[in-house]
N, C-alpha and C positions, 0 to 999 in steps of 0.2 A: 580836343579829342583826336587821337590819331585816326587816319583813314584805315578802314578795314577792307582788304581786297576781296573781290568776289570769291576767290578760291577759299579764303578763310571763312566766308559767310555761308557756304553752301549747306552745311549741316543744320543751319537754323531755318532754312527755307521750307515752307510747308510742302509736303509730298505732292500735293495737287499742282504746284507751280514748278516742280522740278523740270518739266519738259521745256520750259521757256529759258532755262539757263544755258549759257555757253561755257563749255569746259575751258579751263585755263590752257593757254597755248593756242587758242583759236579752234574753229571748227565746231560742228554740232556734236552733242553727246546723247546717247540713248538714255532715257530715264531708267532708274532702278526698278526692278520688278517689285510689285507691292509685297510687303511682308505679311505673313499670316501664320499663326500657331493654331492649328486645328484642334490639337489635343496635347496634353502633357499630364501624365498620370504616374502613380506609384503602385506597384503590386508586389506584396500586399501593402495596404496603407497602415496596418498594425503589425508589428514584427517584434520578435525577441532580439535583444541586443546582440549584435554581431552576425545575425542571420542575413541572408541575401535578400535584397529588395531590387526589383527591376524598375528602372525609370524608363518610360517609353514616351515618344513624341511623334507628332506629325506636323512638319513645318514646310512652308513653301516660301520662296523668294529670298532665302537667307544665304549669305556667303560665309558666315561663321556662326557657330553655336557654342555656348558655354553654359555650364551649370555651377552654381555657387558651391564652393567647397570641393569641386572636382577639377574645374578648368575647362579647357576646350574639349568638345566632344564632336563626334561625327556619326553618321548612320541614323538609326531610328531608336536605339535603346542602349542602356548601359546598366551594369549591375553594381550595386553599392552595398556596403555592410555598415549601416549606421549603428552607433552605440548610444545615441541620445535622440530625443525628439528633434526632428530636422524639418525646416521649411526649405525645400529645394527650389531654387529660382532658375528657370531656363531663360537665357537671353539669346534671342535671334537677331542678327545684325546684317545689314548690307550698307551700301553707300548712301542710302537714303535715311538711315537711322537704325533704331533698334526697338524691339518690343519684348515683353517678358510674360511669363506664366509661372504659376506656383503649383507645387505638389507637396502636401504635408504628410510626413510619416511619424506615427506615434510608436515609440520604442518601449518595450517592456523588458524587465529583467528576466534572467533564466528561470525556468519553472521549477523551483526547488520546494517551496512551501505552498500547499493547496488548502483551501477552506471550502467545506461543502456542508453547511447546515441544512437539515431537512426542513422545508417550509410547511408550517401548519396551514391547513385549508379549512377543515370543518371537523366538528366533534363527531365521532370519537377518534379521529385520525391522529397519528403522532405528529410531532414537529415543533419547530421553534415559532412561538406565537408572535414574536417581534421581528420576524425575518426581514420585512421590508423597511423596518426602522434602521437597519444597517446602512441604508443608502440615503439617509437624510444628511444634509450638509454638515451638521455638527454632531453627528452620531458619536456616542462616547466609546469609540474603540480605536482611537488614533494609534496607540502603541501596537495593538494586535495587527491593525491594517498595515503598519509599516513593515511587518514581517511576511506578509502574504504576497505572493507573485501571481497566483491563479485562483480565481473563484469558480468553483464547479457547480453548475446548475443540474438539478434533476429535471428530466424532461417534463415532469408534472408541473413545474413552475410555469410553463407556457399556458396553463389554464387561467392564470391571473390576468387582470385587466391591462390594457395597453398602457395606460398612464403609469401604473406601477412598474411595468417592465422598462418603459422609457427612462424613468428615473434610475432604475437599477443599472442599465447599460451606461448612462451618462456618468453616474457616480464612479463606476469601475474605471472608466476611461480617465476620469479626473484623477483618480488615485493611482493610475498606471498599474492596475491589476487586470491581468488578461482573463478572458472568458473561456470556460470549458463547459462541455455538456457531457453528462453521463447518460449513455444511450444504449438501449438494446437494439443492435443492428439487424437482427435476423427477421426475415419475412415469413409469416405464417403461410404454409402450403397445405399439403396433405397431413402435416403434423405441426406441432408447435403451438396450437391454440391454447390460450390461457396460461402459457409458461413465461416466466420472467426471461428477459433477453430477446423476446420476439415482439419488438415494437418498431421494426424498420419501416413500416408503412407511414410513420409519422415524421420521418427524417426530412424530406423536402419541405413539407409545410412548416416544420419547426425552424429550419434554416432561413426560409423566406421571411418568417415573422420576425426573427432576430434581426435580420438585415433591415427590414422595413421600419423597425422601431429604433434604429440607430445603433444596434449592437454589431460587434465584429467578433465572430466565433473563431478562436484560434486553435482549440484543442477539442477532441472528442475522446472520451474514455469509454470503451465498450463495456457494457454491463454483462460480463461473464458469458460470452457467446459459446466458448468451447465447453464450459461446464454445463450449460443448459442445452446446447445444441448437440453435444456428443456424449458427455458423461452421464447426464441425467437419464434415468431409466424408468420414470414414473408414467402416469397417464399422458397421452398425446406425445410421448417422447419421439424425437426424430432419429436418434442414434446415428448422427451424421459421421462420416469420415472427416479427418482434418481438412481435406481438400473441399469437401462439400460445405463445411462451415465457412471457409474463406470465400468460396464462390457466392454463397448466400449473402454474407456480410458486405461484400464489395458492392453489391447493388445499392445498398444504403449509403455507403461511402461515396459512390459516384454521384448520388443525388445530392448529398451534402456539399460535395466539391463543385457541383454546378453553380452553387451560390457563393461558396467560400473556397476558391481553388487552392489556396495554400494551407488548408486545414491539416493539422498534425494529428495523427491517429495512434492511439495506444490502447491498452487492454487492461481489464480488471478480471482476476480469477480467484476463486476460493482456494486457499492453501492452508493445510493439506486437505485433500478431498477423499480421504481414505474410506469414509462411510459410503461413498458413491462408487468409486472405482479404485481397487487396490493398485492399479498401474497408472494412477492419475499423473504422476510426474513424467512418465514416458509420453503420455498422450498430450499433456500440455506442451512438451518440447516439440512433438510432431506438429502441433498446431502452429507454434511460432515459426518453425521451419517451412511449413506449407505456405504461410502468409508471405514469407520472403521469396519463396520460389515462384509463386503464382503472380504476385503483384510486382515483383522486381525490386522491392525495397522492404526493409524490416519494419516492424512496428517500432514506434519511438520509445515506448516504455511499457513495462508491465507493473501494475499496482496489485498488491497482494491483500486480499480480504481474509483475515485470520479469525477462526473461532477461538477467541482468547481464553475460554474456560476449559480448554483441552490441552492435549500434548502436541503443540504446534512447532516447537523450536527446531527439531531436526528437519522437518519438512520445509520450513521457511528458509533455513540455511541452504538446503539442497536446491530449492527453487532459485534463490539469489545467485548461487554459483552458475546454475544453468543459464539464467538471464544475462548475467554479466559476461559469461563466456561467449555470448552472441552479440556483445557490444550494445545491449539495450540498457536503458536506465531502469533501475530497480526501485520501486516505491512501496512503502508500507502504509496501510490505512490505520491511523491511530484513532481508535473508537473506544467508547466505554460501555459499561453495562450497569444495571441497577434499576431500582424502582423509585428513585428520587433524583433531583438535579445534583445534590451534593455527592451522591453515590456515583453518578455517571462521571462527574468531573474527576473524582478521586480514582475511579477505575481507569479512565483514559490516561491519566498521568502515570498510574502504576504500570500499565501495559507498555507505554513508551519507555519508561525507565527500565523495566525488566528486559525489554528487547535490547536496548542500547548498552546497558550496564552489565548484563549477564551473558556476555559472549557474542552478542550481535554487533553489527557495525551500524554506523549512522547511515540510513538509507540515502540513495541519490535524491529521492523525492519523498517528502513527508506529507501525508494527506490527512488533515483533521476533518473528520466526517461524522455525521450522525444520521440515524434512520429509525430510531425507536421513539417512544414517547418522551424520552429525555435526551438532552436537556430541553426544557421548555422555553428557555430564554437565551438569547445571544448577548444581550446588553443589560447593564453597562459592564465594561471590562473590570471595574473595581469590585464587582459583586462576586464572591467566591462560588456562587452557584451557576454562573453563566458560562457559555461556550467560549466567548472571547477571553474571559479570565483564564480558562484552561490553556489557551494558546499563549497568553503572556507568561504563564507559569513555565511552559516549555522553554522559553527563551531566557530563563534565569542564568546567571553566571555558572559555567560548568566547573565541576570539581573532579578531582581524581584521588583515589585511594591507592597506596602502594603498600605491599607486604614484604617482609623479610621471610625467608624459608622458616616455617614453624618448627619449634622444638617443644620444650615443656611449656612455653608461652608463645603468644603471637605478638609480634612487633609490627607496627605500621605507622603511616603518616598520611594526613589529609591535607591536600593543597588545592588551591584553585587552578584552573587551567593555565593561568599566567604564572603559577609557581608561588603564589602567596600562601603562607600558612593559615589554616583555618583553626582557630583556637576555641576552647570551651564548647566543643561539639560532641554530641553523643554518637557513638558508633556501635551498632548492634552486631555482635559476633555470634554466629550460629554454626552448628555442625550437622550436616545432613548425610545419613548413611547412603552409600552408593547403591545398596541393595536391601531387600527386605530382611528383617531380623526375626520374624515370627512373633514379635511382641505387639500387643494392642496399642495403637496410637489413636489420638483424637484428631480427626480432620475437622477443621472449623472455619466458619466464615460468618460475616455479619451483613445485614441489609435492612430493608424496610419492606414490610408486607404490602404488596401492590394493591392499589385501589380496585375494588370489585371482587376481591378474594372471598370465596365461600367455602372451599375445601383445599386440603393439601394432601399430596400423595408422595410418600417416600419411595425410593427405589435405587436401582443400580443398573448400569449398562457397561458392557464390554464389547468392543468392536461393533458398536451400534449406537447411533445418535450422538456420540461425542468424539471429538478429534482424537486420534491416536489409534494405533493398531499393534497387534503382537500378542504373545501369550500372556496369560495372567493366572495367578494362583493367590487367593486371598481368603480371609475369614471375616465375616461380618458379625458384630455384636448388637449394636442398637443405634437408633436415630433419636435426636431431640431437637425440636424447634422451640426455642425459649423466648417469649416476649415479656419476661419479667412479671410485673403485677397483672398483666392482661391474661397470663396463663401460658401453658406449654403443651405441645403435642409430643408424644413419644411412640415408638414402635420398636419391638424387639422380637426375639425368637423363643421366649419362655414357653409359648404354646406351639413350638415347632413352626410349621409353615401355615398354621391357621391364620387367615386374613392376608396371606401373601400369595402372589401368583408369579410363576417363573415360566420362561420360554427360551427357546434357542437350541443350540447344539453342543453345549458344554459337555466335556467328558465327565465332570464331577459336579453334582449339585447335591450336597448331603449335609444332614445335621450332625453336629458333634457336640452333644450336650445342648447348651443354649446358644451355640454358635453355628452359623451357616458357612460351610466350606464350599468354595467354587474354584474350579480349575478348568482351563481350556487352552487350546492351541491358537496360533495366530489365524488359522483358517476357520475357526469357530466363532460363535457369538452367543451372548447371554443377556437376558433381560429379567429384571425383578421389579415388581410393584407391590406395595401395600395397598389395601383398600383405602379409598379416599376418606379423610377424616374432616368433619366440619371445623371451620376456623374462620372467624369473622373479626379480625383485628387489623383491618386495613389501615395503612399509614403508620403503624407502630414499628419501632425498631426491633429486630430479632437477632438472636444468635443461633446458628445452625451448628450442631455438634454431632459427629458420626464416629463411632469407634469401630476400627477395623485393623486387621493385621495382614501384612504382606509376608508370604512364605519366605523362609530363609533363602537368600541367594537370588530371589526373583527380582525383576526390574520394576514391576508395577505397570498396570495398564487398565484403563477403564475409568468410569466416573460414578460417584455417589451423588444422588440428586434429591431435591425437594421441589415438587412441582406445585405452583400456585394456580388454582383454577376458579373460574366463575361457574355459573350453572350449566354452561354448555361447552366450554373450551378451556384450553390452557392459556393463562395470561403470561406467565414467565416461569423460569426455573432457575434454581441455584445449583451449580455443579461443582463438585470437588473432585479433582483428579486423583486417582489411586496411584500414589507415588510415595517414596519414603519421606517422612516429615522431618523438618528441621528441629534441632535441639538447641535451645537458647543457652549460651555459655556465659554471657555477660554483656554489659553496656559500658565500656570504658569511655572516659571523657578526654578529648585531645588537650595536650599541654600547650604552652606558649609557642612552641615550634611546630605544632600540628601533630606531634607524635602521640601514640597511644600504645598500651600493652594490655593483654588479656591472658590470664592463666588458662591452660587447656586441660586441667585435671578432670573436668566433667565431660570431656569429649568421649565418644563411643570407642570401644575397643575394635570394632570392625572398620573396614575401609570407609572413609567419609570425605565429603567436600566441605572445606572450611571457608566460610564467607564472612567478610566484613562489609557491613551495609551502612552507609550514611544516608539518612532519609531526606536530607535537604533542609532548607530553611526558606523564609519568605524571599530571600534574594539569591539563594544558591540551589542549583539542580542536584538531585541525588547522585550518588556514585556507589560503586561496589568493587570489591577485589576478591579474588578466589585463589585457593591453594588446594591441591589434591593430596590428601594424606592417605595413601593406599599402597598395598602390595600388588594388587591386581593390575595387569598391564593396560596401557592406553590402547585405543583402536589402532590397528596397523593393517597394511595390505600384505597378504601372504603370497599371492600369485606373483611369481618371478618372471614368467615369460608367457608369450602367446604363441600358439602353434601357427604355422603358415596357412594361408588360405589360397583358394584357387578361384580366379575370376569366373563368374557364371555359375558357381556351385554353392549350395547352402553351407553356411558356416555357423558354428556355435562353440564358444569357449567360456566355461564358467570362471568367475572370479571369486576369490575367497578373502575374507578378512577375519581378524580375531581381536579380542580385547574390547575395552570400552563397554558400552551399553547397547544391547540390541533393542529394536531392529535397526538394520543399516539401510541407508539409501546411497545409490551410486549415481554419479554423473561423469561425463567424459567429453573429450574433444580430440580432434586430430584423426578421426577414424576414416578409413577408406570409403568412398562413395558406395552406398548400399549396405553398410554395416552400422549398427547402433549399439551403444553401451546402455543396456537396460538397467533401470533403477533397482531391480532385484538382484543384480550382480552377474551379468554375463554379456559377452559381445556376440551379437547374433545378426543374421541377415544373409544377403547374397552379394558379395563384392562385385563391382562392375569394371574396375580399372586396375590394371597391374601396377605394381610399384612397391616401394618400401616406405612405410608410414610410421610416424612417431605418435603413439596413442597415449593420451593423458587420462589417467583414471583417478577419481576422487571418491572416497567413501566417507560418509557422514554418519555418526552414531546418534543415539537418542539421549545423550547426557546433557546436563546443563552446567557449563556451556557446552555446545556441541563439540564432540571430538571429531577431528578431521585428519585423514591420512591420504597421501598422494603417492602415485607411482607412475613412471613412464615405461612403456614397452615398445619395442620395435616389432612391427607386424608386416610381414612380406605377403603380398598378393601376387601369386605366380600366374 
């Protein structure tokens, strides 16, 4: 064996003996300073792919530092952007050797798809009874789980036992599903008691418990703080300004961030909120802007909670444009309705399909959420009545319908998103008048009589209790709730208004033979109820049919309802929106190349919307295509110029639009500081800064799909 020189041996010498060595070349040498890594950590330890993570350390005695995957480092910290789970290894070295320390970072995918089932606690509360079974090691939802990036908890979940929550947090981490909390951030003061959204006092305790049980909270979604803190006008209402909502909510955010410093904060709000505040769109935008101005950074996202049984489309499109114009992520809550699991699953799928296929866009974030008695089960995903089954259905292969300009017949083609022909598929072709015709139509829906039903009340609402606003002119004939062999309920106006009650401010509430005629403006409201009728057919399928007519040329607004009640309160209601009804033209079958044709001889002679609707299959997602067959113009912006403004002086300039379907909503950008483009259609305020500004105005009408027109103006502030 060859001799090894002392110089080559020194790294093998124990540190305690280093002082006895003589350096090569003669003379004594000072021993190396002892190495120590006091700390090495990552913040946050759980991060979304590509987001910044700070690695920090405290080291003594080192002459060099290196981190795996990074290389040599200096100082006390470095920022990294991991795209996968990473075990960072810090190596500290000096002439006496080296030591290491580890910091683990768990990386989650971007938060596109959220899952938020409501957990069942005790009878008669709503919720998913097998909620905690989702977190068993072999829980049967592997496919659905593979699509989910964020699991959102209701704050009420924290009432469950520690052991259940520990299992929940560990399983989400194992699946690389991030944790979010839906949370009412407002603190009760002189107002707010008993109002949703005012649960901020629980924030710190909730965050600490999540941390102590092994969870890592990454997102908080506010539970409608502006709706309940500013717009709501009922008992104990606060009627806050946007700034006051921000200042109140920030107290809870600061408490949460004392435990989870990198918490991402976003919001949920009801859209549209016409029944609460006609200027809801303006006030939501003021709240978003106040948050940015006061906190120094914008909210990360806005999730929209839609009353899906009303006229929501124009409001959602206007809110989407306002949100994305502020560079926020726009999310839509996909939720269902109904009195049985099968109804809820079908309703949730229908809402998602209607939004995405009838003129909407695919949201930046999709939130699958429940909060009523249904669905009662999340598992297994192979069961058509469960929540996870509904999620799997959403991720079927996408399809697309294309149409040629219609003539005497409609020609089209059905393809998959990848361009493959879909053969032997039924396509439903309908024509929906753009405006009322004065003819009686049947408004219909189906469902299941809810458990506990003792009575049913028929009625109607306009600008009251149902989403939608604007003028309305209609005639009512009769109501029928048919449960087949179990029996039927009916109500009509044969005896005029006997057994009926009306209220509100409508200009016209008058009998015309056996028909009730109602007409009102957008600033008025109307309510109608029949006396409650006994009905004890719980759990039985029903058909609801209501005959009504929209006045010629009217757009339609309001809803027709059947309310199911127990001995003391409403259980649920079925609402049918007052709008022109579709006319079935035929159901052609696609050929080998995916094409189809349908004669249009039965189409109406008035302006109409022509729709081709593919309902989907077990493997294919639904799709729709649209053509407008009309002489009436599309919506357009009529205002061609804005008058000059003077800094420090009040300014108001009306905007006008024409065509399409009223009512309109306006949003804008590029305005001078101090000016706002109001949703009602005007630029108003007091400008503060001189200059020449390019103002972008967008008007959205109430059609399906939403009609949109844009215009730019130059505005000089002198």
